[in-house]
Rosetta silent file (secondary structure, phi, psi, omega in degrees, C-alpha in Angstrom):
SEQUENCE: MNRTLSIFSILGGILLAVIGAFYTVGLFFQFGKFRGSLAVDLIGFLALGLAPLALGLLSIWYGYSQITRAERDAKAKRDAELETKILQLARAHPRGLTAGEYATRTSFSVQEVEEKVGNLYVQGVLDMEVTEDGEIVYKLRALP
SCORE:     score description
SCORE:     0.000 S_00000001
   1 L     0.000  137.843 -177.962    9.269 -270.408  -72.855 S_00000001
   2 L   -83.247  169.082 -174.143    7.582 -268.356  -75.531 S_00000001
   3 H   -63.839  -38.757 -179.162    9.327 -266.601  -78.392 S_00000001
   4 H   -61.955  -43.997  179.177    8.887 -263.088  -76.972 S_00000001
   5 H   -64.805  -36.525  177.063   10.611 -264.019  -73.738 S_00000001
   6 H   -65.295  -40.358  178.427   13.450 -265.616  -75.707 S_00000001
   7 H   -65.415  -42.170  176.573   13.888 -262.449  -77.756 S_00000001
   8 H   -63.726  -34.835  176.800   13.971 -260.343  -74.580 S_00000001
   9 H   -62.977  -41.935  178.916   16.555 -262.752  -73.190 S_00000001
  10 H   -67.113  -46.945 -179.022   18.723 -262.191  -76.255 S_00000001
  11 H   -63.756  -43.719  176.814   18.286 -258.407  -76.212 S_00000001
  12 H   -63.517  -38.111  177.622   18.958 -258.196  -72.480 S_00000001
  13 H   -64.145  -39.731  177.686   21.958 -260.441  -72.925 S_00000001
  14 H   -62.753  -46.750  179.341   23.348 -258.190  -75.640 S_00000001
  15 H   -60.308  -47.716 -179.556   22.931 -255.124  -73.422 S_00000001
  16 H   -64.078  -40.161  179.225   24.510 -256.853  -70.434 S_00000001
  17 H   -66.078  -39.693  178.493   27.376 -258.214  -72.540 S_00000001
  18 H   -64.957  -45.611  178.012   28.111 -254.777  -74.015 S_00000001
  19 H   -60.750  -46.594  178.771   28.120 -253.163  -70.565 S_00000001
  20 H   -61.086  -38.853  179.520   30.315 -255.947  -69.221 S_00000001
  21 H   -66.051  -43.163  178.045   32.692 -255.628  -72.170 S_00000001
  22 H   -62.142  -46.050  178.167   33.065 -251.866  -71.666 S_00000001
  23 H   -63.912  -40.139  179.939   33.711 -252.292  -67.950 S_00000001
  24 H   -60.371  -48.889 -179.741   36.123 -255.157  -68.597 S_00000001
  25 H   -66.006  -45.964 -178.284   38.180 -253.119  -71.045 S_00000001
  26 H   -62.851  -45.897 -177.813   37.964 -249.934  -68.974 S_00000001
  27 H   -74.943  -26.495  179.548   38.877 -251.514  -65.666 S_00000001
  28 H   -61.139  -40.250 -178.506   41.600 -253.677  -67.178 S_00000001
  29 L   -82.759   -3.460  179.507   43.646 -250.611  -68.046 S_00000001
  30 L   -97.909   -3.599 -179.563   43.036 -249.038  -64.618 S_00000001
  31 L   -57.073  125.389  173.446   44.780 -251.749  -62.580 S_00000001
  32 L    77.317    1.386 -179.544   47.326 -250.184  -60.258 S_00000001
  33 L   -79.804  -29.011 -177.889   46.806 -246.582  -61.420 S_00000001
  34 L  -111.335  156.737  177.429   45.045 -245.458  -58.268 S_00000001
  35 L   -69.916  133.654 -179.726   45.970 -245.958  -54.662 S_00000001
  36 L   154.213  170.059 -176.331   44.170 -248.895  -53.248 S_00000001
  37 L   -80.855  154.487  176.979   44.593 -252.555  -52.906 S_00000001
  38 H   -65.520  -30.104  179.454   44.833 -254.896  -55.832 S_00000001
  39 H   -63.361  -40.580  179.135   42.049 -256.977  -54.265 S_00000001
  40 H   -65.300  -43.720  177.695   39.574 -254.086  -54.607 S_00000001
  41 H   -61.161  -42.714 -179.098   40.566 -253.596  -58.239 S_00000001
  42 H   -65.898  -41.981  178.133   40.220 -257.306  -58.907 S_00000001
  43 H   -63.422  -43.254  177.321   36.781 -257.523  -57.241 S_00000001
  44 H   -62.542  -41.489  178.806   35.573 -254.537  -59.272 S_00000001
  45 H   -61.659  -43.219 -179.758   36.959 -256.065  -62.452 S_00000001
  46 H   -72.495  -46.208 -174.328   35.180 -259.354  -61.791 S_00000001
  47 H   -73.217  -39.003 -175.390   31.894 -257.921  -60.456 S_00000001
  48 H   -98.786  -16.540 -176.756   31.458 -255.060  -62.927 S_00000001
  49 H  -111.300  -69.483 -173.856   33.277 -256.446  -65.943 S_00000001
  50 H   -70.379  -38.666 -178.621   33.591 -260.166  -66.344 S_00000001
  51 H   -63.289  -50.404  177.155   30.419 -261.210  -64.497 S_00000001
  52 H   -62.610  -36.274  178.012   28.032 -259.052  -66.605 S_00000001
  53 H   -62.243  -47.399 -179.978   29.893 -260.060  -69.750 S_00000001
  54 H   -65.617  -43.438  178.827   29.571 -263.761  -68.925 S_00000001
  55 H   -64.822  -37.956  177.728   25.918 -263.445  -67.859 S_00000001
  56 H   -63.642  -45.701  178.594   25.117 -261.502  -71.016 S_00000001
  57 H   -65.011  -38.043  177.198   26.702 -264.114  -73.254 S_00000001
  58 H   -64.467  -40.490  179.020   24.932 -266.876  -71.341 S_00000001
  59 H   -65.670  -40.111  176.957   21.600 -265.074  -71.746 S_00000001
  60 H   -62.296  -47.682  179.727   22.164 -264.683  -75.491 S_00000001
  61 H   -60.165  -44.234 -178.004   22.999 -268.377  -75.826 S_00000001
  62 H   -63.726  -46.839  179.825   19.957 -269.399  -73.743 S_00000001
  63 H   -61.634  -42.893  179.192   17.522 -267.234  -75.721 S_00000001
  64 H   -64.647  -41.826 -179.461   18.876 -268.468  -79.039 S_00000001
  65 H   -66.405  -34.455  177.509   18.716 -272.103  -77.939 S_00000001
  66 H   -67.178  -40.270  178.788   15.096 -271.671  -76.823 S_00000001
  67 H   -65.524  -45.971 -179.485   14.122 -270.180  -80.183 S_00000001
  68 H   -66.731  -35.096  177.286   15.837 -272.937  -82.165 S_00000001
  69 H   -65.584  -42.752  179.597   14.311 -275.617  -79.923 S_00000001
  70 H   -63.782  -40.825  178.190   10.818 -274.166  -80.422 S_00000001
  71 H   -65.412  -41.134  179.260   11.317 -274.056  -84.198 S_00000001
  72 H   -65.146  -41.896  178.838   12.609 -277.637  -84.237 S_00000001
  73 H   -65.591  -40.169  178.961    9.660 -278.841  -82.125 S_00000001
  74 H   -64.963  -39.884  178.241    7.161 -277.027  -84.360 S_00000001
  75 H   -65.377  -41.237  179.164    8.726 -278.588  -87.467 S_00000001
  76 H   -64.888  -39.135  179.152    8.608 -282.063  -85.905 S_00000001
  77 H   -66.255  -43.507  179.344    4.953 -281.568  -84.950 S_00000001
  78 H   -64.118  -39.614  178.795    4.059 -280.379  -88.449 S_00000001
  79 H   -64.076  -40.914  178.710    5.940 -283.338  -89.958 S_00000001
  80 H   -66.751  -38.692  177.372    4.056 -285.782  -87.710 S_00000001
  81 H   -63.412  -41.909  179.041    0.722 -284.180  -88.667 S_00000001
  82 H   -63.818  -44.228  179.482    1.581 -284.519  -92.354 S_00000001
  83 H   -61.983  -43.394  178.707    2.563 -288.169  -91.953 S_00000001
  84 H   -60.462  -45.213 -178.427   -0.658 -288.933  -90.072 S_00000001
  85 H   -65.645  -40.905  178.638   -2.766 -287.237  -92.735 S_00000001
  86 H   -63.338  -43.966 -179.551   -0.967 -289.044  -95.585 S_00000001
  87 H   -66.713  -36.614  176.045   -1.429 -292.428  -93.906 S_00000001
  88 H   -63.276  -44.796  179.092   -5.130 -291.707  -93.268 S_00000001
  89 H   -66.222  -37.063  178.772   -5.612 -290.791  -96.923 S_00000001
  90 H   -64.910  -37.730  176.891   -3.657 -293.863  -98.058 S_00000001
  91 H   -67.879  -36.815 -177.935   -5.960 -296.097  -95.987 S_00000001
  92 H   -76.003  -21.336 -179.015   -9.037 -294.366  -97.417 S_00000001
  93 L  -125.653   83.998 -175.140   -7.810 -294.715 -101.024 S_00000001
  94 L   -62.980  -23.423  178.934   -6.426 -298.249 -101.486 S_00000001
  95 L   -77.640  -13.012  177.124   -5.694 -297.665 -105.190 S_00000001
  96 L    99.318  162.240  178.338   -3.305 -294.886 -104.233 S_00000001
  97 E  -135.244  153.401  173.845   -3.010 -291.160 -104.792 S_00000001
  98 L   -78.309  166.387  178.443   -0.451 -288.963 -106.480 S_00000001
  99 H   -61.112  -37.519  177.904    1.586 -286.525 -104.407 S_00000001
 100 H   -64.375  -38.791  178.229   -0.506 -283.707 -105.867 S_00000001
 101 H   -67.864  -38.338  174.684   -3.738 -285.435 -104.824 S_00000001
 102 H   -61.413  -41.717 -177.268   -2.395 -285.881 -101.302 S_00000001
 103 H   -65.945  -39.386 -179.314   -1.500 -282.185 -101.268 S_00000001
 104 H   -70.074  -22.550  179.512   -4.944 -281.046 -102.432 S_00000001
 105 L   -92.643    2.067  177.413   -6.566 -283.090  -99.677 S_00000001
 106 L  -129.296  176.518  177.843   -4.335 -281.549  -96.989 S_00000001
 107 L   -95.485   13.502 -176.930   -3.248 -278.062  -95.984 S_00000001
 108 L   -98.790  158.130 -179.545    0.376 -278.821  -96.885 S_00000001
 109 L   -75.572  160.752  179.302    2.269 -277.743  -99.995 S_00000001
 110 H   -61.564  -39.713 -179.597    2.975 -280.100 -102.876 S_00000001
 111 H   -62.432  -44.077  178.228    6.706 -279.871 -102.151 S_00000001
 112 H   -62.544  -43.322 -178.342    6.224 -280.905  -98.502 S_00000001
 113 H   -66.933  -43.038  178.690    3.953 -283.780  -99.511 S_00000001
 114 H   -59.824  -42.701  179.077    6.314 -284.994 -102.251 S_00000001
 115 H   -63.958  -42.451 -176.858    9.197 -285.026  -99.796 S_00000001
 116 H   -70.537  -43.546  179.560    7.167 -286.862  -97.151 S_00000001
 117 H   -66.922  -32.851  174.373    5.715 -289.533  -99.456 S_00000001
 118 H   -62.821  -42.995  177.239    9.220 -290.081 -100.837 S_00000001
 119 H   -64.560  -41.576  179.324   10.505 -290.605  -97.295 S_00000001
 120 H   -66.411  -32.948  175.587    7.623 -292.958  -96.486 S_00000001
 121 H   -66.580  -45.088  179.684    8.407 -294.925  -99.652 S_00000001
 122 H   -63.294  -35.821  179.390   12.079 -295.217  -98.664 S_00000001
 123 H   -74.554  -11.985  178.870   11.029 -296.318  -95.163 S_00000001
 124 L    89.131   13.270 -179.758    8.882 -299.052  -96.691 S_00000001
 125 L   -84.806  -39.291 -179.063    5.547 -297.679  -95.510 S_00000001
 126 E  -113.292  151.667  171.230    4.213 -296.765  -98.960 S_00000001
 127 E  -102.500  151.268  177.986    4.495 -298.460 -102.333 S_00000001
 128 E  -116.282  130.169  177.690    5.049 -296.477 -105.517 S_00000001
 129 E  -132.643  151.040  175.672    3.367 -297.494 -108.762 S_00000001
 130 E  -103.491  125.446 -179.120    3.214 -295.955 -112.200 S_00000001
 131 L   -79.222  173.975  177.403   -0.290 -295.872 -113.686 S_00000001
 132 L   -63.441  -25.920  178.923   -1.177 -296.398 -117.352 S_00000001
 133 L   -82.223   -3.591  179.888   -1.351 -292.601 -117.637 S_00000001
 134 L    87.684    9.602  178.554    2.250 -292.324 -116.439 S_00000001
 135 L   -87.212  147.687  176.785    1.374 -290.885 -113.045 S_00000001
 136 E   -96.013  120.742  178.114    3.180 -292.018 -109.925 S_00000001
 137 E  -113.238  147.937  178.719    0.766 -293.071 -107.194 S_00000001
 138 E  -116.244  131.835  177.122    1.594 -293.909 -103.622 S_00000001
 139 E  -140.994  164.645 -179.143   -0.405 -296.417 -101.607 S_00000001
 140 E   -61.351  138.593  177.948    0.045 -298.368  -98.414 S_00000001
 141 L   -71.190  132.966  178.957    2.413 -301.284  -98.731 S_00000001
 142 L   -71.794  141.084  177.799    0.608 -304.601  -98.459 S_00000001
 143 L   -74.888  140.620 -178.543    1.611 -306.768  -95.540 S_00000001
 144 L   -69.992    0.000    0.000    3.314 -310.045  -96.588 S_00000001
């Protein structure tokens, strides 16, 4: 589901929940005031009050969950693209590159690249070395 549809789901849910809340409160205080059966009052209370309120809240929850899922999936995809690009560059440069050099060769920010190469180092995929110039370079870990 796209983001626009999720936003409409949230907005529609808010409208439906507000209408349901007004009917719920209004009809709750009308029980037994007019001649008629309690069953009719109860059906009206459920159909015009609680049902729209519940459907509205459900719609809000659904729209919000779709938006957060889409954002999480996009972040995971971007993270996988960054990892792939870093590993390709590490294979192409066996002597290693600094985080800044990885960043200049990709479309990602230095902060994103630093975080990712740090994670890859912790995972044991990359080795970290300090050059004679004092720079930290990351390169593929040699297989034993």
